[in-house]
C-alpha atoms as an extended CHARMM CRD file, in Angstrom:
* protein
*
        95  EXT
         1         1  MET       CA             32.5300000000      190.0730000000      194.5160000000  PROA      1               0.0000000000
         2         2  VAL       CA             35.5150000000      188.3700000000      196.0980000000  PROA      2               0.0000000000
         3         3  ASP       CA             35.2410000000      186.5560000000      199.4450000000  PROA      3               0.0000000000
         4         4  GLY       CA             31.8820000000      188.2490000000      200.1100000000  PROA      4               0.0000000000
         5         5  GLU       CA             33.1670000000      191.7700000000      199.4360000000  PROA      5               0.0000000000
         6         6  LEU       CA             32.5640000000      193.9700000000      196.4100000000  PROA      6               0.0000000000
         7         7  ASP       CA             35.6370000000      194.3490000000      194.2330000000  PROA      7               0.0000000000
         8         8  TYR       CA             35.8090000000      197.4310000000      192.0250000000  PROA      8               0.0000000000
         9         9  GLN       CA             39.1270000000      196.7600000000      190.3140000000  PROA      9               0.0000000000
        10        10  CYS       CA             39.4610000000      196.1980000000      186.5940000000  PROA      10              0.0000000000
        11        11  PRO       CA             38.6980000000      192.5460000000      185.7170000000  PROA      11              0.0000000000
        12        12  ARG       CA             41.9090000000      192.4370000000      183.6540000000  PROA      12              0.0000000000
        13        13  ARG       CA             43.9840000000      193.4270000000      186.6750000000  PROA      13              0.0000000000
        14        14  PRO       CA             44.4440000000      189.8780000000      188.0520000000  PROA      14              0.0000000000
        15        15  TRP       CA             45.8950000000      188.8250000000      184.6960000000  PROA      15              0.0000000000
        16        16  LEU       CA             48.3860000000      191.6520000000      184.8280000000  PROA      16              0.0000000000
        17        17  ASP       CA             49.2230000000      191.1520000000      188.5120000000  PROA      17              0.0000000000
        18        18  ASP       CA             49.4620000000      187.3490000000      188.5010000000  PROA      18              0.0000000000
        19        19  LEU       CA             49.6360000000      185.9140000000      185.0150000000  PROA      19              0.0000000000
        20        20  TYR       CA             50.8080000000      182.5050000000      186.2320000000  PROA      20              0.0000000000
        21        21  GLY       CA             48.0270000000      182.2480000000      188.8160000000  PROA      21              0.0000000000
        22        22  MET       CA             45.3060000000      183.1680000000      186.3330000000  PROA      22              0.0000000000
        23        23  HSD       CA             46.7300000000      180.7700000000      183.7740000000  PROA      23              0.0000000000
        24        24  THR       CA             46.6350000000      178.0420000000      186.4280000000  PROA      24              0.0000000000
        25        25  LEU       CA             42.9380000000      178.7560000000      187.0500000000  PROA      25              0.0000000000
        26        26  TYR       CA             42.0590000000      178.5800000000      183.3540000000  PROA      26              0.0000000000
        27        27  ASP       CA             44.1770000000      175.4510000000      182.9800000000  PROA      27              0.0000000000
        28        28  ALA       CA             42.3270000000      173.9120000000      185.9320000000  PROA      28              0.0000000000
        29        29  MET       CA             38.9960000000      174.8440000000      184.3330000000  PROA      29              0.0000000000
        30        30  THR       CA             39.9940000000      173.1020000000      181.1010000000  PROA      30              0.0000000000
        31        31  HSD       CA             40.9950000000      169.9580000000      182.9720000000  PROA      31              0.0000000000
        32        32  TYR       CA             37.8310000000      170.1190000000      185.1120000000  PROA      32              0.0000000000
        33        33  ARG       CA             35.6540000000      170.3440000000      181.9800000000  PROA      33              0.0000000000
        34        34  ASN       CA             37.4800000000      167.2990000000      180.6090000000  PROA      34              0.0000000000
        35        35  GLY       CA             36.8220000000      165.3260000000      183.7970000000  PROA      35              0.0000000000
        36        36  PHE       CA             40.1360000000      165.8010000000      185.6100000000  PROA      36              0.0000000000
        37        37  LEU       CA             40.5320000000      167.3600000000      189.0600000000  PROA      37              0.0000000000
        38        38  MET       CA             43.5150000000      169.2130000000      190.5160000000  PROA      38              0.0000000000
        39        39  GLU       CA             43.7130000000      167.1310000000      193.7070000000  PROA      39              0.0000000000
        40        40  PRO       CA             43.2600000000      163.3800000000      194.2040000000  PROA      40              0.0000000000
        41        41  GLY       CA             39.7460000000      162.2530000000      195.1110000000  PROA      41              0.0000000000
        42        42  GLY       CA             36.3530000000      163.5380000000      194.0900000000  PROA      42              0.0000000000
        43        43  VAL       CA             34.7790000000      166.9680000000      193.7600000000  PROA      43              0.0000000000
        44        44  LEU       CA             34.2090000000      167.1880000000      197.5200000000  PROA      44              0.0000000000
        45        45  ASP       CA             37.9410000000      166.5980000000      198.0970000000  PROA      45              0.0000000000
        46        46  GLN       CA             38.9190000000      169.6850000000      196.0880000000  PROA      46              0.0000000000
        47        47  PRO       CA             39.7120000000      173.0690000000      197.6600000000  PROA      47              0.0000000000
        48        48  VAL       CA             36.4850000000      175.0420000000      198.0870000000  PROA      48              0.0000000000
        49        49  LYS       CA             37.9600000000      178.2610000000      196.6700000000  PROA      49              0.0000000000
        50        50  MET       CA             39.1990000000      176.4280000000      193.5740000000  PROA      50              0.0000000000
        51        51  MET       CA             35.8210000000      174.8060000000      192.9570000000  PROA      51              0.0000000000
        52        52  SER       CA             34.0370000000      178.1360000000      193.5420000000  PROA      52              0.0000000000
        53        53  ALA       CA             36.3540000000      179.8480000000      191.0550000000  PROA      53              0.0000000000
        54        54  LEU       CA             35.7800000000      177.0870000000      188.5020000000  PROA      54              0.0000000000
        55        55  VAL       CA             32.0010000000      177.4140000000      188.8530000000  PROA      55              0.0000000000
        56        56  VAL       CA             32.1310000000      181.1970000000      188.3870000000  PROA      56              0.0000000000
        57        57  MET       CA             34.5060000000      180.9090000000      185.4230000000  PROA      57              0.0000000000
        58        58  SER       CA             32.4790000000      178.1440000000      183.7770000000  PROA      58              0.0000000000
        59        59  ASN       CA             29.2600000000      180.1340000000      184.1960000000  PROA      59              0.0000000000
        60        60  GLN       CA             30.8510000000      183.1900000000      182.6020000000  PROA      60              0.0000000000
        61        61  VAL       CA             32.2160000000      181.1640000000      179.6900000000  PROA      61              0.0000000000
        62        62  GLU       CA             28.7410000000      179.7100000000      179.0810000000  PROA      62              0.0000000000
        63        63  LYS       CA             27.1940000000      183.1820000000      179.3440000000  PROA      63              0.0000000000
        64        64  CYS       CA             29.6630000000      184.4900000000      176.7620000000  PROA      64              0.0000000000
        65        65  LYS       CA             28.8240000000      181.6040000000      174.4330000000  PROA      65              0.0000000000
        66        66  THR       CA             25.0880000000      182.2200000000      174.8830000000  PROA      66              0.0000000000
        67        67  ASP       CA             25.5250000000      185.9500000000      174.2950000000  PROA      67              0.0000000000
        68        68  LYS       CA             27.5530000000      185.2380000000      171.1630000000  PROA      68              0.0000000000
        69        69  ASP       CA             24.9380000000      182.7770000000      169.8860000000  PROA      69              0.0000000000
        70        70  ASP       CA             22.1620000000      185.2900000000      170.6030000000  PROA      70              0.0000000000
        71        71  SER       CA             24.1390000000      187.9850000000      168.7940000000  PROA      71              0.0000000000
        72        72  GLU       CA             24.6800000000      185.7280000000      165.7700000000  PROA      72              0.0000000000
        73        73  ARG       CA             20.9570000000      184.8570000000      165.6690000000  PROA      73              0.0000000000
        74        74  GLU       CA             20.0610000000      188.5430000000      165.8430000000  PROA      74              0.0000000000
        75        75  LYS       CA             22.4950000000      189.3670000000      163.0110000000  PROA      75              0.0000000000
        76        76  GLU       CA             21.0190000000      186.5810000000      160.8690000000  PROA      76              0.0000000000
        77        77  ARG       CA             17.4910000000      187.8050000000      161.6360000000  PROA      77              0.0000000000
        78        78  MET       CA             18.4890000000      191.3240000000      160.5370000000  PROA      78              0.0000000000
        79        79  ARG       CA             20.0990000000      190.0070000000      157.3380000000  PROA      79              0.0000000000
        80        80  ALA       CA             16.9400000000      188.0280000000      156.5410000000  PROA      80              0.0000000000
        81        81  ALA       CA             14.8090000000      191.1300000000      157.1120000000  PROA      81              0.0000000000
        82        82  VAL       CA             17.0270000000      193.2020000000      154.7820000000  PROA      82              0.0000000000
        83        83  ARG       CA             16.8610000000      190.4750000000      152.1070000000  PROA      83              0.0000000000
        84        84  ALA       CA             13.0710000000      190.2680000000      152.4290000000  PROA      84              0.0000000000
        85        85  ARG       CA             12.7680000000      194.0570000000      152.1310000000  PROA      85              0.0000000000
        86        86  ALA       CA             15.0410000000      194.1020000000      149.0850000000  PROA      86              0.0000000000
        87        87  GLU       CA             13.0840000000      191.2750000000      147.4360000000  PROA      87              0.0000000000
        88        88  ALA       CA              9.7870000000      193.0620000000      148.1500000000  PROA      88              0.0000000000
        89        89  GLN       CA             11.0760000000      196.2690000000      146.5380000000  PROA      89              0.0000000000
        90        90  PHE       CA             12.5090000000      194.5880000000      143.4590000000  PROA      90              0.0000000000
        91        91  LYS       CA             10.2330000000      192.0270000000      141.9290000000  PROA      91              0.0000000000
        92        92  PRO       CA             11.5640000000      190.4180000000      138.7430000000  PROA      92              0.0000000000
        93        93  GLY       CA              9.6830000000      191.4630000000      135.6280000000  PROA      93              0.0000000000
        94        94  GLU       CA              8.4890000000      194.7690000000      137.0680000000  PROA      94              0.0000000000
        95        95  GLY       CA             11.0440000000      197.1600000000      136.0360000000  PROA      95              0.0000000000
């Protein structure tokens, strides 16, 4: 959703159409996360669209990290289950 309207274009399209602009947004997000703002003043002195974009981008980055962590936990759980099954099938001294 962009400016209150649904947007059906490919999410990669902005990168292809405006590489410099997208890089500027991600650069701004990095600075914002490190405590630096694009304009002088506080958070309320920043452009609303920029702050909205940073919030959306930061939320998506956190969601990706959470999804990755969840995926890693699930993989480790599956590996542990496979090890437990293998250990249950092969008990030392029985074969």
